[in-house]
Legacy VTK file of the C-alpha trace (Angstrom):
# vtk DataFile Version 3.0
C-alpha trace
ASCII
DATASET POLYDATA
POINTS 721 float
23.817 -13.995 -28.096
22.214 -13.907 -31.989
24.775 -13.680 -35.019
24.867 -13.853 -38.741
22.519 -11.737 -41.032
21.135 -9.728 -37.873
19.355 -7.115 -39.968
17.947 -8.896 -42.357
16.367 -10.816 -39.752
15.437 -7.877 -37.733
13.933 -6.679 -40.741
11.402 -9.609 -41.313
10.576 -9.168 -37.913
9.357 -5.237 -38.076
7.213 -6.328 -41.265
5.642 -9.094 -39.566
4.996 -6.969 -36.247
3.842 -3.719 -37.998
1.311 -5.764 -40.260
-0.957 -6.695 -37.233
-2.221 -3.367 -35.827
-1.402 -1.287 -39.461
1.468 0.754 -37.124
4.810 0.484 -37.877
6.735 -1.109 -34.515
9.735 -0.252 -32.821
10.921 -1.728 -30.008
13.679 -0.102 -27.253
15.874 -1.066 -24.683
16.079 1.673 -22.350
19.657 1.290 -20.536
21.596 2.810 -18.032
23.567 2.398 -14.392
21.347 2.400 -11.442
19.911 5.424 -10.287
20.038 7.189 -13.548
16.501 8.224 -13.283
15.247 5.577 -16.158
11.866 4.617 -14.517
11.539 8.406 -14.046
11.216 9.384 -17.777
9.181 6.579 -18.113
6.713 8.309 -15.395
7.045 11.766 -16.971
6.004 10.224 -20.441
2.974 11.768 -21.666
0.258 9.834 -23.481
1.843 6.492 -22.343
0.403 3.484 -21.622
2.190 1.663 -18.991
2.424 -2.479 -18.192
4.112 -3.847 -15.727
4.471 -7.509 -15.674
8.005 -9.910 -14.874
10.582 -10.637 -17.339
10.411 -14.124 -18.526
11.544 -16.865 -16.307
12.432 -14.291 -13.636
10.861 -12.770 -10.565
12.630 -9.275 -11.742
9.942 -6.569 -12.590
9.444 -5.281 -16.215
8.027 -2.074 -16.935
6.724 -1.150 -20.734
5.343 1.752 -21.911
4.002 1.918 -25.557
3.697 5.374 -27.167
1.720 5.825 -30.850
2.881 8.441 -32.815
3.502 9.026 -36.602
2.245 5.819 -37.890
4.225 4.000 -35.526
3.785 1.939 -31.955
6.813 2.781 -29.895
7.602 -0.285 -27.130
10.037 1.360 -24.811
11.202 -1.379 -22.227
12.794 -0.332 -19.211
15.653 -2.670 -18.445
17.247 -3.331 -14.492
19.909 -1.020 -13.806
23.433 -2.497 -14.820
26.706 -1.095 -14.374
28.544 -2.812 -17.088
28.266 -5.979 -19.451
30.323 -7.734 -16.893
27.162 -8.299 -14.758
27.381 -9.989 -11.177
23.828 -9.745 -9.968
20.442 -11.468 -11.211
19.287 -8.011 -12.232
22.390 -6.984 -14.188
22.336 -10.461 -15.642
18.484 -9.837 -17.337
19.469 -6.729 -18.860
22.219 -7.754 -20.158
20.626 -11.151 -21.844
17.899 -8.917 -23.192
20.384 -6.790 -24.651
22.742 -9.385 -26.364
19.264 -11.668 -27.327
16.396 -9.916 -27.465
15.003 -8.483 -30.632
14.963 -4.599 -30.485
15.872 -1.993 -32.518
17.607 0.752 -30.969
18.961 1.351 -27.531
18.002 4.767 -25.350
21.058 4.377 -22.739
20.352 6.860 -19.846
23.331 8.953 -17.926
23.300 10.825 -14.756
24.328 14.185 -15.973
25.724 14.503 -12.040
27.913 11.454 -12.704
28.876 11.825 -16.182
32.081 10.450 -16.416
31.343 7.093 -14.292
28.006 6.736 -16.614
29.851 7.143 -20.079
31.796 3.904 -19.122
28.874 1.597 -19.320
27.839 3.918 -22.545
30.994 3.136 -24.286
30.551 -0.903 -23.857
26.997 -0.455 -25.427
28.648 1.749 -28.052
30.442 -1.827 -28.918
27.250 -3.096 -29.423
27.015 -0.879 -32.985
23.381 -0.898 -32.568
21.462 2.530 -33.290
21.620 4.227 -30.408
20.655 7.419 -28.410
22.130 9.102 -25.447
19.994 10.836 -22.582
21.667 12.989 -19.945
19.147 13.227 -17.189
19.209 15.117 -14.599
20.858 18.059 -15.929
18.328 20.615 -14.436
20.369 19.700 -10.588
24.163 20.319 -12.728
22.667 23.737 -13.963
21.334 24.666 -10.601
24.918 24.560 -9.454
26.529 26.229 -12.168
27.712 23.674 -14.666
26.451 22.874 -17.618
26.614 20.019 -20.717
27.936 21.065 -24.213
25.261 18.806 -26.013
26.399 19.357 -29.473
30.488 18.876 -28.667
29.120 15.481 -27.018
27.102 14.548 -30.169
30.169 15.301 -31.992
32.769 13.498 -30.595
30.365 9.954 -29.637
28.506 9.924 -33.056
25.251 9.179 -31.751
22.113 11.748 -30.800
22.414 13.333 -27.553
19.255 14.955 -25.658
19.252 16.903 -22.372
16.365 15.837 -20.118
15.117 16.578 -16.603
12.026 13.803 -15.811
11.375 15.976 -12.550
10.914 19.131 -14.840
9.689 17.459 -17.589
12.216 18.874 -19.951
13.288 16.745 -22.610
11.490 13.742 -22.138
9.155 14.132 -24.827
12.142 14.749 -27.517
13.127 11.367 -26.865
10.202 10.180 -28.760
11.042 12.099 -31.788
14.351 10.997 -31.723
13.615 7.581 -31.642
11.953 7.829 -34.536
14.046 9.568 -36.661
16.908 7.347 -35.858
14.971 4.220 -36.522
14.879 5.709 -40.134
18.736 6.336 -40.182
21.137 3.825 -41.147
23.630 2.823 -37.974
26.453 5.512 -37.271
30.060 5.207 -38.354
31.827 3.721 -35.310
33.645 6.611 -33.445
34.871 4.753 -30.559
38.532 3.352 -30.728
40.600 2.489 -27.709
44.510 2.435 -27.953
46.319 1.581 -30.865
47.781 -1.485 -28.943
44.294 -2.878 -28.013
42.778 -2.086 -31.670
45.540 -4.392 -33.105
44.583 -6.991 -31.463
41.042 -6.539 -32.245
41.914 -6.936 -35.773
43.694 -9.956 -35.330
40.819 -11.593 -33.645
38.368 -10.338 -36.389
40.311 -11.826 -39.127
39.701 -15.099 -37.590
35.877 -14.890 -36.505
35.418 -14.066 -40.167
36.225 -17.668 -41.274
33.072 -18.574 -39.491
29.937 -17.778 -41.497
28.711 -16.625 -38.396
30.317 -13.551 -38.026
30.301 -11.634 -41.363
29.086 -8.701 -40.049
32.448 -6.659 -39.364
30.410 -4.904 -36.422
29.444 -7.765 -34.786
32.692 -9.279 -35.203
34.071 -6.268 -33.831
31.820 -6.412 -30.844
32.629 -10.175 -30.323
36.432 -9.692 -30.489
36.131 -6.484 -27.786
33.851 -9.013 -25.278
36.702 -11.672 -25.736
39.179 -9.226 -24.436
36.911 -8.324 -22.148
36.781 -12.023 -20.892
32.867 -12.610 -21.322
32.303 -15.695 -20.246
28.691 -15.903 -22.072
30.423 -15.021 -25.232
33.183 -17.565 -24.981
30.444 -20.248 -24.920
28.944 -18.625 -27.962
32.173 -19.607 -29.822
32.800 -22.935 -28.209
31.173 -25.589 -30.337
32.587 -23.416 -33.839
35.148 -24.991 -36.067
37.467 -21.628 -35.450
37.255 -22.337 -31.676
40.489 -23.772 -31.774
42.328 -21.540 -33.395
40.652 -18.712 -31.519
41.695 -19.926 -28.205
45.120 -20.399 -29.083
45.326 -16.854 -30.845
43.399 -15.840 -27.304
45.854 -16.826 -24.928
48.673 -15.151 -26.806
46.558 -11.891 -26.665
46.069 -12.044 -23.259
49.809 -12.707 -22.276
51.163 -9.958 -24.724
48.088 -7.010 -23.848
48.773 -7.965 -19.779
52.620 -7.565 -20.232
52.638 -4.015 -21.939
49.914 -2.527 -20.079
51.168 -4.521 -16.802
47.747 -5.407 -15.872
46.570 -8.751 -14.777
43.909 -8.916 -16.740
42.667 -7.719 -20.123
39.711 -6.544 -18.619
41.351 -4.441 -16.360
43.098 -3.164 -19.225
39.656 -2.227 -21.120
38.091 -0.960 -17.725
40.825 1.674 -17.631
40.782 2.557 -21.230
37.523 3.358 -21.003
37.541 5.156 -18.090
40.635 7.345 -19.601
37.862 7.663 -22.411
35.163 9.104 -20.354
37.236 11.331 -18.074
38.887 13.210 -21.716
34.954 13.112 -23.503
33.844 15.132 -20.103
37.040 17.465 -19.988
35.592 18.683 -23.354
32.062 18.747 -22.972
31.140 18.893 -19.314
31.462 22.339 -17.616
32.131 21.380 -13.757
29.931 24.047 -11.111
31.880 25.439 -8.980
32.765 23.650 -5.594
30.522 24.839 -3.057
28.698 23.554 0.319
25.667 22.168 -1.283
22.241 21.511 0.601
23.163 17.603 0.475
26.217 18.759 2.322
24.512 20.308 4.692
21.857 17.869 5.358
24.231 14.975 5.618
26.177 16.750 8.738
22.913 16.104 10.455
21.138 12.895 9.267
24.390 10.908 9.176
25.712 12.300 12.128
27.472 9.799 14.122
25.608 10.651 17.559
22.012 12.457 16.268
21.462 10.087 12.807
20.349 7.044 14.490
17.381 8.966 17.025
16.289 11.246 13.728
15.953 7.708 11.666
14.388 6.187 14.752
12.173 8.964 15.013
10.979 9.147 10.961
9.895 5.277 11.346
8.038 5.911 14.373
6.370 8.982 12.358
5.785 6.881 9.507
3.852 4.056 11.598
1.792 6.928 13.392
0.577 8.098 10.537
0.079 5.005 8.612
-2.408 4.263 11.614
-4.214 7.772 12.456
-4.596 8.846 9.079
-5.159 5.119 7.510
-8.104 4.714 10.000
-10.327 7.533 8.773
-11.551 5.843 5.900
-11.946 2.358 7.044
-15.314 2.586 8.419
-16.283 4.291 5.149
-15.252 1.122 3.054
-16.315 -1.353 5.505
-19.995 0.404 5.358
-20.027 0.065 1.761
-19.280 -3.389 1.906
-21.843 -4.697 4.958
-24.272 -2.198 2.133
-23.347 -4.646 -0.831
-24.045 -7.857 1.441
-27.588 -6.223 2.449
-28.407 -5.778 -1.084
-27.487 -9.014 -2.177
-29.657 -10.750 0.453
-32.366 -8.389 -0.759
-31.770 -8.828 -4.546
-31.296 -12.789 -4.611
-33.199 -15.869 -3.208
-31.930 -17.540 -0.633
-29.628 -20.129 -1.446
-26.212 -21.283 -1.870
-25.142 -18.461 -4.238
-26.592 -15.843 -2.000
-25.073 -17.509 0.656
-21.470 -17.258 -0.729
-21.633 -13.745 -1.671
-23.111 -12.438 1.252
-21.802 -14.494 3.913
-18.294 -15.292 1.919
-16.847 -13.633 -0.421
-18.114 -9.842 0.275
-17.415 -9.440 3.732
-14.103 -11.674 3.632
-12.655 -9.322 0.710
-14.133 -6.098 2.045
-12.069 -6.727 5.581
-8.980 -6.505 3.320
-9.769 -4.055 1.118
-10.789 -1.539 3.981
-7.077 -1.673 5.144
-6.248 -0.397 1.330
-5.280 3.159 3.190
-2.972 1.999 5.904
-1.035 -0.036 3.174
-1.044 2.883 0.556
0.134 5.270 3.423
3.543 2.643 4.418
4.454 2.282 0.827
4.165 6.225 -0.031
6.314 6.802 3.132
8.973 3.735 2.134
8.944 5.533 -1.402
9.449 8.956 -0.588
12.633 8.075 1.658
13.967 5.688 -1.263
13.300 9.272 -3.701
15.018 11.193 -1.634
17.661 9.858 -1.260
17.666 9.518 2.282
17.591 5.501 2.207
20.986 4.641 0.972
21.863 7.545 3.844
20.300 5.167 6.517
21.860 2.154 4.976
25.124 3.912 5.631
24.463 4.765 8.970
23.274 1.740 9.776
26.288 -0.460 8.536
28.250 -0.352 11.895
25.010 -0.831 14.196
24.302 -4.098 12.013
27.890 -5.174 11.614
27.357 -6.140 15.196
24.553 -8.216 14.818
26.587 -10.219 11.782
24.711 -7.965 8.835
26.778 -5.721 6.127
25.603 -2.525 5.893
23.960 -3.207 2.364
21.328 -6.002 4.042
19.401 -2.745 5.121
17.759 -2.403 1.773
16.468 -5.395 1.536
15.598 -5.505 5.241
13.676 -1.879 4.500
12.181 -3.448 1.344
10.431 -6.389 3.554
8.523 -3.703 5.341
6.557 -3.626 1.792
6.648 -6.808 0.636
9.061 -10.348 1.271
8.954 -10.974 -2.573
10.846 -8.182 -3.604
12.981 -8.254 -0.679
14.258 -11.444 -0.830
15.258 -10.743 -4.719
16.754 -7.174 -3.267
19.081 -9.662 -1.443
20.804 -10.652 -4.524
22.800 -6.973 -4.212
24.634 -8.735 -1.764
27.370 -10.438 -3.364
29.142 -12.793 -0.062
26.756 -16.127 -0.343
26.980 -15.810 3.344
25.382 -12.587 4.220
22.932 -13.126 1.526
21.753 -16.159 2.761
21.794 -14.902 6.536
19.873 -11.703 5.476
17.389 -13.816 3.437
16.450 -15.835 6.324
15.583 -13.138 8.850
14.021 -11.264 6.582
10.637 -12.920 7.173
11.081 -10.682 10.850
9.965 -7.512 9.016
6.560 -7.352 9.270
5.437 -7.052 5.207
2.076 -4.959 4.469
0.472 -8.142 3.934
0.429 -8.226 8.050
-0.835 -4.885 8.582
-4.038 -5.593 8.209
-4.247 -8.198 10.871
-2.109 -5.727 13.073
-4.584 -3.016 12.579
-7.848 -5.364 13.204
-6.168 -6.792 16.343
-4.508 -3.164 17.799
-8.380 -1.945 17.112
-10.068 -4.898 19.255
-7.571 -5.155 21.971
-5.956 -1.656 22.585
-7.007 1.904 23.593
-6.930 4.006 20.274
-4.920 6.488 22.038
-2.039 4.287 21.305
-2.845 2.329 18.644
0.023 4.382 16.596
2.636 3.411 19.368
1.613 0.053 19.350
2.080 -0.866 15.626
5.502 0.843 15.913
6.538 -1.512 18.517
5.449 -4.363 17.015
7.278 -3.509 13.816
10.621 -1.988 15.698
10.036 -5.972 17.870
10.148 -8.130 14.726
13.333 -5.982 13.361
14.968 -6.755 16.681
14.164 -9.619 16.703
15.332 -10.362 13.140
19.060 -8.890 14.314
19.247 -10.866 17.234
18.819 -14.212 15.667
21.152 -13.064 12.626
24.091 -12.659 15.314
23.085 -15.938 16.589
23.468 -17.434 12.735
26.562 -15.948 12.067
28.123 -16.958 15.344
26.919 -20.476 14.828
26.171 -21.400 11.518
28.147 -18.760 9.288
31.541 -17.748 11.170
33.530 -15.017 9.878
32.995 -11.285 9.450
30.699 -9.238 6.857
31.809 -7.858 3.940
33.036 -4.100 4.033
29.977 -1.866 2.953
30.377 0.139 -0.366
27.397 2.113 -1.530
27.102 5.411 -3.830
25.535 8.099 -2.132
22.656 9.962 -4.438
22.374 14.096 -3.760
19.169 14.633 -1.750
16.336 14.921 -4.354
12.496 16.501 -4.113
10.558 13.186 -4.945
8.628 13.363 -7.909
4.959 13.616 -7.710
3.982 11.586 -10.890
6.510 8.733 -10.108
5.056 8.391 -6.547
1.680 8.650 -7.980
2.619 6.197 -10.678
4.021 3.495 -7.907
1.418 4.009 -5.726
-1.589 3.343 -8.255
0.793 -0.137 -9.091
1.185 -1.245 -5.846
-2.880 -0.119 -4.932
-3.673 -2.286 -8.289
-1.764 -5.152 -7.662
-2.860 -5.205 -3.812
-7.016 -4.999 -5.378
-6.451 -7.383 -7.559
-5.230 -10.092 -4.881
-8.053 -9.328 -3.156
-10.347 -9.709 -5.757
-8.880 -13.061 -7.062
-6.468 -14.830 -4.628
-8.361 -13.816 -1.354
-11.959 -14.158 -3.409
-10.986 -17.383 -4.002
-10.150 -18.382 -0.479
-13.127 -16.972 0.877
-14.837 -19.287 -1.806
-12.907 -22.317 -0.105
-13.089 -21.585 3.560
-17.115 -20.498 2.831
-17.619 -23.925 1.760
-15.296 -25.687 4.196
-17.892 -23.478 6.583
-21.004 -24.295 5.092
-21.120 -28.244 4.142
-22.035 -30.803 5.173
-25.963 -29.530 6.302
-27.401 -30.995 9.551
-30.952 -30.850 8.332
-31.876 -32.527 11.498
-29.756 -29.774 14.154
-31.665 -26.995 11.641
-35.186 -28.519 11.854
-34.871 -28.325 15.765
-33.764 -24.834 16.173
-36.216 -23.803 13.829
-38.926 -25.193 15.917
-37.021 -23.612 19.029
-37.179 -20.398 17.346
-41.024 -20.461 16.554
-41.649 -21.120 19.954
-39.704 -18.201 21.326
-40.901 -15.670 23.523
-39.618 -12.804 22.044
-37.317 -11.592 18.984
-33.921 -11.239 21.401
-34.707 -15.010 22.079
-34.708 -15.518 18.681
-31.910 -13.893 17.758
-29.693 -15.755 20.362
-31.327 -18.725 19.170
-30.080 -17.943 15.601
-26.620 -16.823 16.561
-26.203 -20.456 18.534
-27.876 -22.558 15.540
-24.925 -20.427 13.145
-22.513 -21.829 16.123
-23.516 -25.114 16.040
-23.451 -25.490 12.186
-19.946 -24.341 12.095
-18.617 -26.488 14.423
-20.258 -29.441 12.918
-18.693 -28.461 9.500
-15.526 -29.622 7.103
-13.858 -26.592 8.501
-15.121 -27.245 12.190
-13.352 -30.821 11.981
-10.367 -29.458 10.822
-10.086 -26.967 13.519
-10.654 -29.502 16.036
-8.029 -31.567 14.555
-5.582 -28.782 14.722
-6.802 -27.144 17.773
-4.478 -28.920 20.656
-1.709 -27.557 19.093
-2.727 -24.149 19.447
-4.587 -24.486 22.969
-1.451 -23.567 24.989
-1.635 -19.762 23.017
-5.053 -19.671 24.316
-6.616 -19.931 20.545
-10.111 -21.529 20.042
-10.357 -23.581 16.480
-11.528 -20.482 14.651
-8.773 -18.804 15.483
-6.373 -21.909 14.894
-7.949 -22.060 11.662
-6.903 -18.512 10.745
-3.379 -19.075 11.823
-2.863 -22.056 9.476
-4.712 -19.786 6.323
-2.142 -17.600 6.833
0.815 -19.605 5.249
-1.029 -19.064 2.200
-1.312 -15.295 2.467
-1.242 -12.925 5.520
-4.040 -10.992 4.398
-6.501 -13.967 4.738
-5.923 -14.587 8.085
-8.697 -11.433 8.118
-10.757 -12.783 5.649
-11.169 -16.093 7.319
-11.898 -14.345 10.692
-14.425 -12.341 8.888
-15.964 -15.824 7.934
-15.891 -17.615 11.020
-17.218 -14.960 13.088
-19.916 -13.274 10.584
-22.066 -16.745 10.205
-25.353 -15.844 11.080
-27.191 -12.821 11.602
-26.221 -11.001 14.651
-27.606 -7.678 16.267
-25.799 -4.109 15.183
-23.927 -4.110 18.333
-21.990 -7.372 18.033
-22.177 -7.496 14.548
-18.926 -6.161 13.493
-15.680 -8.611 13.268
-14.257 -6.559 16.104
-17.166 -6.889 18.695
-17.053 -10.511 17.363
-13.390 -10.768 18.528
-13.738 -9.137 21.439
-16.320 -11.745 22.640
-14.301 -14.671 21.758
-10.436 -14.049 22.443
-8.901 -12.726 25.270
-6.494 -10.030 25.773
-3.373 -12.380 26.248
-4.314 -14.486 23.228
-4.747 -11.963 20.902
-1.354 -10.999 21.774
-0.219 -14.222 21.203
-1.587 -14.007 17.660
0.094 -10.934 17.247
3.403 -12.737 17.854
2.640 -16.050 15.700
1.673 -12.897 12.660
5.217 -11.367 13.597
7.527 -14.339 13.277
6.036 -17.518 11.306
6.409 -18.227 7.766
5.570 -15.470 5.189
3.232 -16.216 2.313
3.345 -19.051 -0.409
4.526 -16.325 -2.854
7.244 -15.235 -0.561
8.433 -18.898 0.612
8.610 -20.050 -3.399
11.066 -16.913 -4.341
12.696 -18.066 -0.907
13.280 -21.614 -2.752
14.096 -19.678 -6.172
17.172 -18.066 -4.771
18.795 -20.354 -2.421
19.497 -23.317 -4.040
20.574 -25.360 -1.141
18.091 -28.005 0.168
19.703 -27.382 3.782
19.061 -24.186 4.277
15.509 -24.380 2.250
14.462 -27.143 5.024
15.629 -25.073 7.899
14.143 -22.076 6.684
10.780 -24.136 6.630
10.920 -25.198 10.147
12.979 -22.358 12.224
10.539 -19.571 11.956
7.123 -21.642 12.857
9.028 -22.928 16.023
10.233 -19.960 16.987
7.142 -18.486 16.442
5.201 -21.034 18.617
7.682 -20.809 21.488
7.731 -16.955 21.922
3.573 -16.476 21.431
3.680 -19.466 24.319
6.071 -17.297 26.704
4.234 -14.191 25.858
1.038 -15.915 26.370
2.035 -17.746 30.256
3.694 -14.072 30.624
0.605 -11.976 30.518
-1.279 -14.929 32.230
1.432 -14.507 35.426
0.560 -10.818 35.074
-3.111 -11.333 35.717
-4.314 -10.399 31.980
LINES 1 722
721 0 1 2 3 4 5 6 7 8 9 10 11 12 13 14 15 16 17 18 19 20 21 22 23 24 25 26 27 28 29 30 31 32 33 34 35 36 37 38 39 40 41 42 43 44 45 46 47 48 49 50 51 52 53 54 55 56 57 58 59 60 61 62 63 64 65 66 67 68 69 70 71 72 73 74 75 76 77 78 79 80 81 82 83 84 85 86 87 88 89 90 91 92 93 94 95 96 97 98 99 100 101 102 103 104 105 106 107 108 109 110 111 112 113 114 115 116 117 118 119 120 121 122 123 124 125 126 127 128 129 130 131 132 133 134 135 136 137 138 139 140 141 142 143 144 145 146 147 148 149 150 151 152 153 154 155 156 157 158 159 160 161 162 163 164 165 166 167 168 169 170 171 172 173 174 175 176 177 178 179 180 181 182 183 184 185 186 187 188 189 190 191 192 193 194 195 196 197 198 199 200 201 202 203 204 205 206 207 208 209 210 211 212 213 214 215 216 217 218 219 220 221 222 223 224 225 226 227 228 229 230 231 232 233 234 235 236 237 238 239 240 241 242 243 244 245 246 247 248 249 250 251 252 253 254 255 256 257 258 259 260 261 262 263 264 265 266 267 268 269 270 271 272 273 274 275 276 277 278 279 280 281 282 283 284 285 286 287 288 289 290 291 292 293 294 295 296 297 298 299 300 301 302 303 304 305 306 307 308 309 310 311 312 313 314 315 316 317 318 319 320 321 322 323 324 325 326 327 328 329 330 331 332 333 334 335 336 337 338 339 340 341 342 343 344 345 346 347 348 349 350 351 352 353 354 355 356 357 358 359 360 361 362 363 364 365 366 367 368 369 370 371 372 373 374 375 376 377 378 379 380 381 382 383 384 385 386 387 388 389 390 391 392 393 394 395 396 397 398 399 400 401 402 403 404 405 406 407 408 409 410 411 412 413 414 415 416 417 418 419 420 421 422 423 424 425 426 427 428 429 430 431 432 433 434 435 436 437 438 439 440 441 442 443 444 445 446 447 448 449 450 451 452 453 454 455 456 457 458 459 460 461 462 463 464 465 466 467 468 469 470 471 472 473 474 475 476 477 478 479 480 481 482 483 484 485 486 487 488 489 490 491 492 493 494 495 496 497 498 499 500 501 502 503 504 505 506 507 508 509 510 511 512 513 514 515 516 517 518 519 520 521 522 523 524 525 526 527 528 529 530 531 532 533 534 535 536 537 538 539 540 541 542 543 544 545 546 547 548 549 550 551 552 553 554 555 556 557 558 559 560 561 562 563 564 565 566 567 568 569 570 571 572 573 574 575 576 577 578 579 580 581 582 583 584 585 586 587 588 589 590 591 592 593 594 595 596 597 598 599 600 601 602 603 604 605 606 607 608 609 610 611 612 613 614 615 616 617 618 619 620 621 622 623 624 625 626 627 628 629 630 631 632 633 634 635 636 637 638 639 640 641 642 643 644 645 646 647 648 649 650 651 652 653 654 655 656 657 658 659 660 661 662 663 664 665 666 667 668 669 670 671 672 673 674 675 676 677 678 679 680 681 682 683 684 685 686 687 688 689 690 691 692 693 694 695 696 697 698 699 700 701 702 703 704 705 706 707 708 709 710 711 712 713 714 715 716 717 718 719 720
């Protein structure tokens, strides 16, 4: 934690930052407990520039907005949700590190008006830091609709900091935040209005006197914060003072203070004493400033009677999932032909404009068709993300986790594991990170080991392609639903085996907050979809385009001049145009087979031959370890080499001509089970430090995928397919 002359340092930094663009810079930490609506507030702010990335050194998402007003550029950093400065999860640790160590000017603390008493406990911890601060009471519309109210002026008076009542959904009070940020930035720090029990304050003063003996803690506000965090048994603060000359004296005094306070308050830890004290202060504050709504049966109560009903709840959930996949396929298929036709036109234009050669070939036969074959599935992916985001924003996802807790315990998983498992249907990378909320190491590792069975959105293009090629259009949505559900069921079975064989013991009890049902914010949904679309397009335009160039190069070289001359002679002697086209396609196939990629394919073909794969499908399967979308672009590159007539020119037609139905189903099984993309595998390695589980994770899904695909292929063969 930064210490000593902090205000002077900060003033210098502001001047340095402000001199760059002519605007004075204000950096704001947007902090609050999970589900208080911080992201909704950011999305609701007008005229803001949004930037999304990751915090330095970690894979935790970082949202920042930039607003220019009255000669200031305000940078607002949306920190991960954090319940307490006694951080437990990696996301909470990221937020804590930022609050402790980063150079920022003030804190905007967002709280939920529906849970004001609980949220204010963290507010008091932030107030202990003695930073400039604003309290934003969000979702005030929900309280008022139920007949409740918050006395803003009384709350300001008692806390000594500005208070804003907001509703991000109704865009109420949100723009005031920027005005208050500028106003608070200009003022001096507020005087302390937060004091604890006299017995606690007496011990804080003792610690402050010792801290003042060190030149690092001359600022009385900082010394007070350090003293409070030491009483709260904050290990990071303890490490901060460990190497200072005052440590021995401070360490001895802390031991005595811990014993005195624990005896006086009859508690096991001074951390519990401070928690109880903050809770008591919070209750007293709410009693004076909050008018509780009259107790009545709410819409949430009525919906919960049906949606988390012990009998009807699970069928309703499964129906909603089935409906989501039906919509994903049926609606998403509408623009696919248009996108496909647009990229075909781009390829034809490149062929017409550029002279024949390597550049024309790599663009028209490599990059454009391959990238187009992936982008055409963007509508499906956005619909799936929209459905998952809707379930999260409305509050139903938390109910689904509660509903499935008992069911998941039968398979050795904790109810809270449902959240990362459902996230896995979107992207496996954040799903691995979401597993951090499982505090028990066994529960966390089991969940992470089976997350790969949840089909991420990157696999969706492969499924859609193969379903469209080998199944009737009328059954497409049902087949897609069966694929997703089969993967999930297989994951649960594997989890049960892992719990029984390798991780013996019961999963931890499930505790989770149930938010009220809310109408989703259309702007928040739009922003999330835009971010997902932008990331997907960026991936298609960079990584997949690069992979396509590599695949094109390996499929186009080395040139066999003698082979080309022989076929050119045959084409000149061809009796008709149909025979010439046949020879062109035959030449393309021969060139591809003698290329570097053909050699690689032939080398690995024996491994996949029992599954009915030719060397092209074998190469495409292997390329999927880089990114699942690349399977589609690889197939597009391999099967689109050479000119073809209009009827057989599409990728689906080429697949039907070259792959059997049973081999296509085996490929679906492989895609469903084997290792996820490199990014996901890297995230797993970052999250799980034990080498034994890293090695197990790299081997077992691939072996299982091959065995399952082999079984399905031979079963279909036995049934006569």
